[in-house]
Rosetta silent file (secondary structure, phi, psi, omega in degrees, C-alpha in Angstrom):
SEQUENCE: MNIPTNNIDTSEIAKFSAMAKEWWDINGPMKPLHALNPLRLEYIQKHAEISGKNVLDIGCGGGILTESLAKLNANATGIDMSHDAIAIAKQHAEKSDLKINYTLSSAEEFAKNNPAQFDIITCMEMLEHVPDPISIIQSASQLLKPQGYLFLSTINRNVKSFLSAIVGAEYILNLLPKGTHHYQKFIKPSELMRWAEKNNFILRGLKGITYHPVKNKFELSDSVDVNYLIYFRKIS
SCORE:     score description
SCORE:     0.000 S_00000001
   1 L     0.000  136.867  178.134   -6.086  -37.716  -69.428 S_00000001
   2 L   -93.348  132.628 -177.638   -2.621  -36.635  -70.470 S_00000001
   3 L   -72.143  135.717 -178.065   -1.611  -33.049  -69.701 S_00000001
   4 L   -62.622  152.269  170.616   -0.767  -31.023  -72.821 S_00000001
   5 L   -93.745 -172.393 -178.637    2.772  -30.017  -73.741 S_00000001
   6 L   -85.468    3.357  179.383    3.707  -26.635  -75.157 S_00000001
   7 L   -87.134   57.861  178.851    3.371  -27.849  -78.764 S_00000001
   8 L  -136.172  152.123  173.068   -0.109  -26.394  -79.087 S_00000001
   9 L  -119.359  106.057 -173.377   -1.681  -23.399  -80.725 S_00000001
  10 H   -60.441  -31.290  178.724   -4.695  -22.440  -78.642 S_00000001
  11 H   -68.420  -35.781  177.223   -6.255  -20.509  -81.523 S_00000001
  12 H   -66.938  -42.679  178.875   -6.072  -23.631  -83.705 S_00000001
  13 H   -62.829  -44.109  179.179   -7.687  -25.768  -80.980 S_00000001
  14 H   -61.135  -39.726 -177.983  -10.422  -23.169  -80.496 S_00000001
  15 H   -62.074  -46.114 -178.187  -11.038  -23.019  -84.244 S_00000001
  16 H   -78.374  -30.806  175.800  -11.603  -26.767  -84.574 S_00000001
  17 H   -62.616  -36.894 -179.559  -13.456  -27.046  -81.272 S_00000001
  18 L   -64.478  -23.485 -179.890  -15.969  -24.514  -82.570 S_00000001
  19 L   -99.479    4.370 -172.403  -16.734  -26.847  -85.481 S_00000001
  20 H   -58.344  -42.595 -176.994  -16.887  -30.035  -83.390 S_00000001
  21 H   -66.094  -17.879  179.824  -20.661  -30.378  -83.370 S_00000001
  22 H  -102.362    8.624 -173.847  -20.654  -30.271  -87.169 S_00000001
  23 L   -57.121  -37.198 -175.537  -17.823  -32.776  -87.584 S_00000001
  24 L   -99.700   10.440  174.447  -20.086  -35.549  -88.853 S_00000001
  25 L   -84.842  109.244 -174.065  -22.248  -33.318  -91.049 S_00000001
  26 L   -69.015  -10.547  175.883  -21.160  -34.390  -94.542 S_00000001
  27 L  -111.437   10.819 -179.599  -22.379  -31.060  -95.923 S_00000001
  28 L   -93.337 -158.966 -177.787  -20.889  -28.950  -93.136 S_00000001
  29 L   -63.775  -19.557  178.661  -17.422  -27.386  -92.656 S_00000001
  30 L   -94.452   11.956  179.520  -15.841  -30.855  -92.603 S_00000001
  31 H   -50.697  -43.778  177.412  -17.287  -31.776  -96.000 S_00000001
  32 H   -59.809  -37.888  179.366  -13.806  -31.857  -97.613 S_00000001
  33 H   -66.926  -39.255  176.846  -12.529  -34.313  -94.988 S_00000001
  34 H   -63.883  -39.380  178.716  -15.476  -36.616  -95.600 S_00000001
  35 H   -68.310  -35.779 -177.409  -14.804  -36.449  -99.332 S_00000001
  36 H   -79.512  -24.814 -171.200  -11.087  -37.045  -98.827 S_00000001
  37 H   -57.688  -43.556  179.352  -11.405  -39.885  -96.314 S_00000001
  38 H   -59.593  -36.486  179.988  -11.973  -42.786  -98.777 S_00000001
  39 H   -68.336  -42.404  178.277   -8.830  -41.816 -100.669 S_00000001
  40 H   -61.914  -45.301 -178.644   -6.749  -41.623  -97.477 S_00000001
  41 H   -63.532  -42.719  179.358   -8.083  -44.986  -96.315 S_00000001
  42 H   -61.365  -40.725  179.539   -7.425  -46.618  -99.669 S_00000001
  43 H   -63.292  -43.046  178.666   -3.830  -45.349  -99.612 S_00000001
  44 H   -64.319  -46.784 -179.889   -3.237  -46.794  -96.152 S_00000001
  45 H   -59.921  -35.192 -178.173   -4.836  -50.126  -97.060 S_00000001
  46 H   -64.230  -31.089 -169.912   -2.695  -50.399 -100.156 S_00000001
  47 H  -111.911  -10.401 -178.375    0.537  -50.204  -98.193 S_00000001
  48 L  -147.616  146.408  174.563   -0.169  -51.745  -94.765 S_00000001
  49 L   -78.734  124.290 -174.403   -2.216  -54.543  -93.230 S_00000001
  50 L   -99.208  -40.117 -174.325   -4.769  -52.911  -90.916 S_00000001
  51 L   -57.892  127.375  176.978   -6.846  -55.775  -89.491 S_00000001
  52 L    79.720   -0.843 -177.695   -5.792  -56.746  -85.992 S_00000001
  53 L   -92.096  152.218  174.116   -3.131  -54.036  -85.820 S_00000001
  54 E   -83.055  114.088 -174.452   -2.718  -51.382  -83.134 S_00000001
  55 E  -120.096  131.676  178.564   -3.399  -48.147  -84.990 S_00000001
  56 E  -115.713  127.904  175.719   -3.060  -44.617  -83.630 S_00000001
  57 E  -105.415  106.790  179.637   -4.644  -41.584  -85.277 S_00000001
  58 E   -85.525  128.986 -174.484   -2.856  -38.431  -84.120 S_00000001
  59 L    72.263   48.425 -170.887   -5.007  -35.327  -84.385 S_00000001
  60 L   -71.481  -19.176 -176.004   -8.101  -37.478  -84.859 S_00000001
  61 L    57.179 -133.217 -179.409  -10.602  -34.660  -84.467 S_00000001
  62 L   -81.749   -0.239  170.250  -14.117  -36.051  -84.497 S_00000001
  63 L    96.967   23.531 -178.518  -12.900  -39.449  -85.679 S_00000001
  64 H   -59.501  -53.381  178.426  -13.672  -39.605  -89.407 S_00000001
  65 H   -73.493  -37.605 -178.401  -10.569  -41.603  -90.293 S_00000001
  66 H   -57.973  -44.990  178.731  -10.362  -43.325  -86.920 S_00000001
  67 H   -63.229  -40.602  179.779  -13.794  -44.885  -87.333 S_00000001
  68 H   -61.913  -38.281  176.999  -12.922  -46.077  -90.831 S_00000001
  69 H   -66.532  -41.986  179.043   -9.844  -47.809  -89.447 S_00000001
  70 H   -63.712  -36.210  178.369  -11.855  -49.412  -86.659 S_00000001
  71 H   -66.530  -17.961  175.781  -14.359  -50.746  -89.199 S_00000001
  72 L   -94.364   19.163  175.224  -11.446  -52.550  -90.852 S_00000001
  73 L    71.523   25.482  172.360  -10.867  -54.386  -87.557 S_00000001
  74 L   -79.626  150.085  169.320   -7.985  -52.235  -86.344 S_00000001
  75 E   -82.879   88.290 -166.297   -7.435  -51.802  -82.616 S_00000001
  76 E   -91.139  136.629  174.157   -7.976  -48.079  -83.060 S_00000001
  77 E  -127.932  137.977  176.191   -6.870  -45.243  -80.808 S_00000001
  78 E  -128.427  134.972  176.793   -7.403  -41.567  -81.498 S_00000001
  79 E  -124.788  146.895  178.724   -5.814  -38.627  -79.723 S_00000001
  80 E  -158.056  160.063 -179.809   -6.520  -34.923  -80.065 S_00000001
  81 L   -96.455   -1.034  178.042   -6.068  -31.706  -78.108 S_00000001
  82 L   -97.156  114.315  178.074   -9.642  -30.515  -78.587 S_00000001
  83 H   -58.808  -42.044 -178.477  -11.906  -31.597  -75.747 S_00000001
  84 H   -65.753  -40.277  178.656  -14.978  -30.895  -77.869 S_00000001
  85 H   -64.973  -43.740  178.682  -13.723  -32.924  -80.816 S_00000001
  86 H   -62.409  -40.404  178.304  -12.875  -35.893  -78.585 S_00000001
  87 H   -61.479  -43.454  177.871  -16.328  -35.703  -76.988 S_00000001
  88 H   -65.440  -40.448  178.991  -17.999  -35.782  -80.411 S_00000001
  89 H   -61.047  -44.195  179.135  -15.735  -38.636  -81.494 S_00000001
  90 H   -63.475  -43.689 -179.579  -16.701  -40.705  -78.451 S_00000001
  91 H   -61.924  -44.726 -176.747  -20.401  -40.032  -78.970 S_00000001
  92 H   -68.454  -38.224  178.804  -20.302  -40.983  -82.659 S_00000001
  93 H   -63.904  -39.446  179.388  -18.292  -44.162  -82.011 S_00000001
  94 H   -65.259  -41.869  177.818  -20.832  -45.238  -79.404 S_00000001
  95 H   -64.571  -32.121 -179.171  -23.689  -44.622  -81.860 S_00000001
  96 L   -87.776    1.750  179.486  -21.782  -46.606  -84.472 S_00000001
  97 L    57.126   45.022  178.919  -21.157  -49.441  -81.990 S_00000001
  98 L  -115.195  139.211  177.305  -17.407  -49.157  -82.445 S_00000001
  99 L   -95.093  104.471 -179.440  -14.786  -49.725  -79.760 S_00000001
 100 L  -131.120  135.886  177.260  -12.246  -46.924  -80.106 S_00000001
 101 E   -89.980   96.098  176.699   -9.927  -45.571  -77.431 S_00000001
 102 E   -94.449  131.927 -176.479  -10.266  -41.804  -77.682 S_00000001
 103 E  -135.612  133.479  172.792   -7.964  -39.785  -75.437 S_00000001
 104 E   -78.174  105.180 -173.756   -7.503  -36.070  -74.874 S_00000001
 105 L  -164.255  152.817  167.809   -3.715  -35.858  -75.192 S_00000001
 106 L   -81.824  159.096  176.623   -0.826  -34.346  -77.060 S_00000001
 107 H   -63.150  -37.843 -177.006    1.321  -36.687  -79.114 S_00000001
 108 H   -64.073  -46.995  179.648    4.286  -35.864  -76.912 S_00000001
 109 H   -70.154  -36.213  178.902    2.624  -36.841  -73.642 S_00000001
 110 H   -64.784  -35.864 -179.703    1.017  -39.908  -75.181 S_00000001
 111 H   -65.935  -34.793  179.725    4.438  -41.058  -76.394 S_00000001
 112 H   -62.533  -34.687 -174.196    5.855  -40.885  -72.870 S_00000001
 113 H   -97.330  -10.891 -175.102    3.230  -43.325  -71.633 S_00000001
 114 L  -136.790   53.040 -177.581    2.928  -45.617  -74.662 S_00000001
 115 L   -66.568  137.984  173.590    6.374  -46.255  -76.175 S_00000001
 116 L    52.264   44.506 -177.464    6.580  -48.775  -79.045 S_00000001
 117 L  -105.734  -12.585 -170.197    2.887  -49.734  -78.776 S_00000001
 118 E  -120.600  144.120  176.487    1.611  -49.169  -82.306 S_00000001
 119 E   -85.977  -32.772 -177.043    1.964  -50.876  -85.659 S_00000001
 120 E  -138.933  137.054  172.581    0.558  -47.987  -87.683 S_00000001
 121 E  -125.746  135.477  173.920    0.263  -44.261  -86.995 S_00000001
 122 E  -118.234  145.096  175.912   -1.739  -41.835  -89.082 S_00000001
 123 E  -148.527   95.342 -170.794   -1.552  -38.045  -88.827 S_00000001
 124 E  -110.513  130.818  178.323   -3.682  -36.415  -91.487 S_00000001
 125 L    50.279   41.317 -176.937   -4.116  -32.697  -92.166 S_00000001
 126 L  -125.790  -36.451 -174.760   -2.695  -31.899  -88.751 S_00000001
 127 H   -57.016  -32.477 -178.946    1.023  -31.096  -89.040 S_00000001
 128 H   -78.900    5.453 -179.036    0.283  -27.700  -90.587 S_00000001
 129 H  -116.520    5.282 -179.728   -1.707  -26.717  -87.514 S_00000001
 130 L  -116.150  152.197  179.124    0.928  -27.157  -84.771 S_00000001
 131 L   -64.178  -34.634 -173.337    3.862  -24.875  -83.807 S_00000001
 132 L  -129.569   82.097 -178.704    6.419  -27.699  -83.910 S_00000001
 133 H   -64.191  -26.781  178.143    5.642  -30.424  -86.468 S_00000001
 134 H   -60.314  -38.220  179.515    9.078  -31.984  -85.917 S_00000001
 135 H   -61.764  -33.906  177.496    8.008  -32.845  -82.371 S_00000001
 136 H   -66.886  -41.342  178.263    5.080  -34.834  -83.777 S_00000001
 137 H   -63.523  -42.248  176.679    7.437  -36.845  -85.972 S_00000001
 138 H   -60.251  -44.408 -179.739    9.683  -37.524  -82.946 S_00000001
 139 H   -65.075  -39.302  178.786    6.697  -38.662  -80.904 S_00000001
 140 H   -62.101  -39.289  177.014    5.501  -40.937  -83.702 S_00000001
 141 H   -61.478  -40.407  178.681    8.912  -42.600  -83.779 S_00000001
 142 H   -67.864  -36.194 -175.233    8.683  -43.241  -80.037 S_00000001
 143 H   -78.094  -26.958 -175.953    5.136  -44.606  -80.309 S_00000001
 144 E   -80.853  147.168  169.650    5.770  -46.991  -83.195 S_00000001
 145 E   -73.486  160.128  172.692    7.050  -50.526  -82.982 S_00000001
 146 E   -55.041  137.698 -177.239   10.112  -51.392  -85.096 S_00000001
 147 E    70.826   12.835  177.596    9.112  -51.605  -88.790 S_00000001
 148 E   -70.416  161.897 -176.523    5.948  -49.679  -87.974 S_00000001
 149 E  -104.313  139.664  173.591    4.204  -47.474  -90.554 S_00000001
 150 E  -123.450  115.735  177.888    3.743  -43.692  -90.391 S_00000001
 151 E  -107.866  128.335 -177.247    1.197  -42.168  -92.764 S_00000001
 152 E  -130.227  150.689  166.494    1.037  -38.379  -93.090 S_00000001
 153 E  -140.476  140.784  179.470   -0.797  -35.848  -95.196 S_00000001
 154 E  -159.138 -161.704 -174.829   -0.221  -32.119  -95.338 S_00000001
 155 E  -125.608  133.290  178.495    0.215  -29.217  -97.767 S_00000001
 156 L   -66.538  161.862 -179.222    3.275  -28.161  -99.746 S_00000001
 157 L  -115.924  102.572  178.186    4.578  -24.594  -99.445 S_00000001
 158 L  -165.970  178.870 -176.696    4.782  -22.680 -102.711 S_00000001
 159 H   -62.729  -41.582 -178.152    2.838  -20.166 -104.784 S_00000001
 160 H   -63.092  -41.197  179.809    0.573  -22.817 -106.285 S_00000001
 161 H   -68.016  -34.722  176.806   -0.380  -24.217 -102.873 S_00000001
 162 H   -64.126  -47.126 -179.244   -1.153  -20.719 -101.590 S_00000001
 163 H   -66.376  -36.508 -176.621   -3.413  -20.004 -104.552 S_00000001
 164 H   -82.948  -53.789 -171.135   -5.070  -23.406 -104.404 S_00000001
 165 H   -79.374  -24.977 -179.131   -5.330  -24.317 -100.708 S_00000001
 166 H  -108.757  -63.254 -177.436   -6.023  -20.821  -99.368 S_00000001
 167 H   -62.013  -50.730 -177.521   -7.261  -18.455 -102.080 S_00000001
 168 H   -70.451  -55.540 -173.741   -9.139  -21.131 -104.035 S_00000001
 169 H   -68.487  -36.620 -173.161  -10.360  -23.506 -101.310 S_00000001
 170 H   -97.182  -32.544 -171.745  -11.193  -20.881  -98.673 S_00000001
 171 H  -111.411  -23.022 -178.944  -12.122  -17.717 -100.576 S_00000001
 172 H  -104.473  -56.717 -178.121  -13.357  -18.760 -104.046 S_00000001
 173 L   -84.593  -14.773 -179.216  -14.820  -22.271 -103.811 S_00000001
 174 L    55.191   38.145  177.340  -15.680  -21.962 -100.098 S_00000001
 175 L   -74.964  -29.170 -178.568  -14.639  -25.570  -99.553 S_00000001
 176 L  -130.260  152.223  174.322  -13.139  -24.642  -96.168 S_00000001
 177 L   -60.136  142.203  178.043  -13.878  -21.915  -93.615 S_00000001
 178 L   -59.517  135.144 -179.889  -11.767  -18.802  -94.145 S_00000001
 179 L    91.054    4.958  179.354   -8.677  -18.854  -91.954 S_00000001
 180 L   -61.838  -41.434 -177.475   -8.420  -22.651  -91.854 S_00000001
 181 L  -119.150  154.866  174.970   -4.821  -22.567  -93.110 S_00000001
 182 L  -125.039  122.745 -171.697   -1.779  -20.332  -92.733 S_00000001
 183 H   -55.066  -40.114 -175.187    0.720  -20.354  -95.555 S_00000001
 184 H   -66.115  -14.474 -179.451    3.807  -20.118  -93.344 S_00000001
 185 H   -94.486   -4.458  177.002    2.818  -23.392  -91.664 S_00000001
 186 L   -66.535  155.127 -170.533    2.752  -25.383  -94.918 S_00000001
 187 L  -128.927  124.827  175.500    5.475  -28.045  -95.196 S_00000001
 188 L   -71.625  143.196  177.383    7.597  -29.014  -98.174 S_00000001
 189 H   -54.940  -37.219  179.461    7.967  -32.762  -98.757 S_00000001
 190 H   -62.671  -35.741  176.820   11.753  -32.375  -98.592 S_00000001
 191 H   -66.702  -45.758 -179.368   11.442  -30.890  -95.099 S_00000001
 192 H   -62.786  -39.972  177.563    9.214  -33.707  -93.948 S_00000001
 193 H   -62.171  -41.835 -178.607   11.592  -36.293  -95.394 S_00000001
 194 H   -66.505  -44.305  178.141   14.532  -34.732  -93.600 S_00000001
 195 H   -61.632  -43.058 -178.453   12.730  -34.655  -90.242 S_00000001
 196 H   -64.483  -43.954  179.788   11.624  -38.260  -90.667 S_00000001
 197 H   -58.709  -38.446 -179.170   15.116  -39.460  -91.607 S_00000001
 198 H   -73.094  -11.517 -179.472   16.532  -37.887  -88.453 S_00000001
 199 L  -117.339   33.974  170.181   13.951  -39.816  -86.414 S_00000001
 200 L    72.370   32.054  177.427   14.676  -43.330  -87.644 S_00000001
 201 E  -114.609  151.482  172.401   12.281  -43.422  -90.584 S_00000001
 202 E  -121.492  135.413 -179.550   12.792  -44.442  -94.187 S_00000001
 203 E   -67.216  135.074  178.575   10.627  -43.049  -97.007 S_00000001
 204 E  -120.973  -23.180 -179.270    8.389  -45.627  -98.653 S_00000001
 205 E  -170.487  150.013 -179.815    5.959  -43.619 -100.741 S_00000001
 206 E  -148.415  127.488  179.838    4.812  -40.150 -101.815 S_00000001
 207 E  -142.055  143.927  175.017    1.716  -39.133 -103.776 S_00000001
 208 E   -84.977  163.811  177.029   -0.048  -35.885 -104.514 S_00000001
 209 E  -123.693  127.599 -179.857   -3.758  -35.284 -104.024 S_00000001
 210 E  -117.470  136.720  177.264   -5.794  -33.436 -106.627 S_00000001
 211 E  -104.869  131.569  177.439   -9.309  -32.071 -106.182 S_00000001
 212 E  -108.522  104.555 -176.547  -11.692  -31.951 -109.147 S_00000001
 213 L   -58.841  -37.894 -178.816  -14.425  -29.367 -108.431 S_00000001
 214 L   -66.184  -43.411  178.149  -16.746  -30.577 -111.199 S_00000001
 215 L   -79.325  -17.327 -171.431  -16.559  -34.196 -109.988 S_00000001
 216 L    51.833   51.088 -173.268  -16.370  -33.092 -106.345 S_00000001
 217 E  -143.245  142.781  173.945  -13.786  -35.813 -105.975 S_00000001
 218 E   -97.966  142.252  178.042  -10.227  -36.233 -104.718 S_00000001
 219 E  -137.855  153.526  174.035   -7.755  -38.353 -106.675 S_00000001
 220 E   -72.694  149.951 -175.950   -4.118  -39.386 -106.303 S_00000001
 221 E  -145.096  158.252  174.140   -1.661  -37.553 -108.506 S_00000001
 222 L   -81.515  -11.322  179.091    2.038  -37.560 -109.337 S_00000001
 223 L   -90.303  124.416  178.390    2.091  -33.826 -108.592 S_00000001
 224 L  -107.220   26.685 -176.240    2.843  -32.976 -104.962 S_00000001
 225 L   -65.561  -29.484 -176.637    2.594  -29.218 -105.520 S_00000001
 226 L  -120.407 -103.145  178.438   -0.345  -28.769 -103.155 S_00000001
 227 E   -79.391  146.196  177.762   -1.794  -31.571 -100.972 S_00000001
 228 E  -151.850  151.829  172.761    0.184  -34.781 -100.604 S_00000001
 229 E  -108.336  138.892 -179.445    0.209  -38.148  -98.841 S_00000001
 230 E  -144.622  144.019  176.637    3.504  -39.599  -97.680 S_00000001
 231 E  -138.945  150.937 -176.409    4.431  -42.683  -95.705 S_00000001
 232 E  -130.774  162.244  167.972    7.479  -43.990  -93.906 S_00000001
 233 E  -120.624  140.045  177.193    8.577  -47.112  -92.047 S_00000001
 234 E   -72.356  128.773 -174.046   10.442  -47.038  -88.785 S_00000001
 235 L   -67.315  -46.171 -179.078   13.823  -48.631  -89.342 S_00000001
 236 L  -154.887    0.000    0.000   14.235  -50.247  -85.927 S_00000001
């Protein structure tokens, strides 16, 4: 086990740990993640070869995306700072007969011990939950091999995202538990691009994510006003 760094928010860890037992309940608090997962996976598959690659899922939680990657024959590793989430992830992988390396670790500590080990890194819906998202980008750069892929998803910071991701999703539609997100932690794409560029990455793609309540379906969009997917390649 890798000892945590100071880039943690204990209240955030406690919040997601409390939901760990319901992580794989498709009608529970993680219902939006289950609905979103096929779109995330499709986006990754479109831009990178997964089979046989060393793939790291940072902030893996209970392993929804991690398992999907493993099923595509990736050598999958998942790290998270929630002991309860990692325990659930391990249990579910065993039930699913999947070989996944789940580790309780921060990205920073994991990077110290595993430099340039991964072909692909994913970090989905996690950056807006840590005190220092730049540190995650730095760690990803250390963990990736040259020409490696970094796939991220997070939430833009503007009035529309506040009304949609917090007021709408948490208080009106009840898609997410109240208090899941904090507006000040949302990240503009321009900020993420700047951080990535400073850490040896080049932008390769950016797409918005739109939720259709009637269809109960997520779709890619040209609008990045609220949720968005973005990916980079490590230059060298």
